N, C-alpha and C positions, 0 to 999 in steps of 0.2 A: 348607349343609354338617348332613348328621344329625347326631345328639348320639353315636353311637355313633362315629362319624369324626372329630368335633371330639377326641372323648375317646383315641382311637388317635394320630393327629396328633402332640397335645401331649404326650405319652408315647412319645416318637417317641427318645427316648433310652436310658431302658428296652428297648426294641425291641432298639435298637443294641447297646446290652450285653450283652443277652441271644444275637443273635447271634454278639459278638465271644469271648463267652466260652468258655474252653479247652472245656469239657465239650462244649461244641458243635459243637464246630469238630473236635475228636475224632471225633464224630457223623458230621460232611459228609465228614472225611476217611479216617473208617476206623482212626484210630490211638487212638482211647480205650482206655484200660485194660480188661480186660471187667472186672476186681473194680468199677468205679467205676460199669461201666454196670450191672451184677447189684444192686450198690446203687440208685443208683435205680429200676432195675426195680422192688424191692421196696417203695422210698418213695412212687413215683407210684402203684402199686395202692393204699396205704393212703390215699391222696390220693382218688385213683378211685372210691373207695366213701365219703367227706365229697363230694364231688362231686354222685353220685349222690342220696344224703338231700337236698340241697342243693336238688336239681329236682324232688322230688319233696315239699319242702316247700311252694316256688314254687307247683308245682301246683294244691297245696290251695288255697292265696292267690288263686289268681289270679280276676281279674275277670269273666272271661269264658269258655264253651268251649272258644272255640278255645285260646286260652293255655293252659287247662286240659291241652288234649290235645296240642299242641305241647311243653310240657314235657316230659311223660310220653313223647314219641317222644326228645326230647332223654338222655333218663335213659335210653331203651334204646341210644341210640348210647353212653353211658358204658359199661352192660354187653359191648359187642358189643366195644368200645376193652381193656374188661377181662381179655375172652378171648386177644385178643392178647398181652396180658401172661403171662395163664397159660403160653401158648408159649413166652415171651421164659422167664420162670422155670423149665422144663424144659429150655430149651438152655443157661441159664447156673447151674442147679445152683439156684434160689434158693425157699426156703420160703414162700409167700405167706400160709401161717398163723401164724406163726411171726413175722412183722416185728414191731420193738419202731420206732415212727416215730420221727424226728430233731426235735429242737428246730425244725429250720425247716418239715419237714413237719408239725410240731402246728402251730406258730405260724397256718399258711394254713388248716389245717385248720378249727382253733377259728375260727378269723375269717369263713371261709364260713361256717358251719353258728350262727354267732353271727347275723349279717348274715340270713341265711335267716330265723331264727327273729322276730328283734326287728324287720328291715324289709318295706317293702312289696316286691312283684313288681321293681318300676323298679329299687330300690337292690339287691336281688339279684342282677338279669341284669347290674348294672354291675361286680357283683363275682366273676361268674362269666364273662364275655366277657373278660375281658385272657387267660385261659387257653386261650381258643380260637380266640382271635385272632392270639394270640403263636403258638400250634403250627403253625396254618396261615403265617403270615410266614414261620416257619423252616423248615418245607417245601416252600414255592416256592423260597426263596432256595437252600436245601441241594441242591435238585434245576434253580439255576436252567442248569446246562451238563448237564442228564443227569440219569439216577439213575445214583448209583455202583455199583462191584459188588462192593460188600463186604460184613461182619458187620453193617451197622447201616443197610443198603438200606432193609430192611422197614418200617422207622423213618421213613424219611424219606416212603418209597413213602405209609403210611398218613395221615402229616398234608400231603402236598400230593395229594391226592386231591381230587375232585369231591364225595365224599360225604362228607368230614370238613367242605368249606368250605360246604355247606349248610348242614350243623348250627351254625358258626359265623355264615352269615347269617342264619338262623331265632334265636337266644338274641340276636342283635343289633339284632331287630327289635324284641325284647322293652324293649331299652336305648329305641327311638327311640318306641315305643308306650306304656311306661308308666311311665318316667322320665322326673325335670324335668331341666334345666340350674342346679343349684345347687353349693354349695361342696363337699357332700357327697357329691354324687354320684363329683365330680372325686375328693376325697380317697381315695373308695371305692376304685376305678376304680384312682387311681396306688399306694394300700396292695396291690394283689393285684398289681400288675404289680413290687414290688419284692419281694414275695413268689417272684414267679418266678425273679426277677434271685437271690435267695439258697436256693432250690432247687437251682438247677442249679450252686450257690457250695456248697452242704452236701455233693452226691454228688460234686463235684469233688476236695473236702478229705478 
């Protein structure tokens, strides 16, 4: 079993907690209150900007040219995702330029950027891959019986798409190629999963 798969498997409790969270269930069946989704859109846009910066830091630290170019490709994927959020923002009346990050959002972005600046490429990949793997998982699960026809269908389509799965696989390859199995990598990955759960909880509240 690869390290990235090992990390994912041992954190299935948190993955399932996210899938079963009322915020995610509300996206799945279309019943989530628009005001909660609007809050999430703003917070996620702030988060994604930090995520893109972490990719750029990792690219600068990459030990080989393939790592450098792939990290920049992943950052480009985040910019495309931010474009999707701009569309959401217009639809839901969110001003992305005036978003104040909540406590859960700031905790997550501070953790990612601190890891990217202080850690090596493998540890940074371990901190970032839970987000990608989890959203791929959520997209797949919510689309298991077909893409629903409701106001959050685009969200589900995005994260169950082949393009997003490819980005997830590219990031996880860095975990496998650059990280080593140790307690720091495991605790870093799990902390990011807790941050994901708390992010949904904050949007729900």
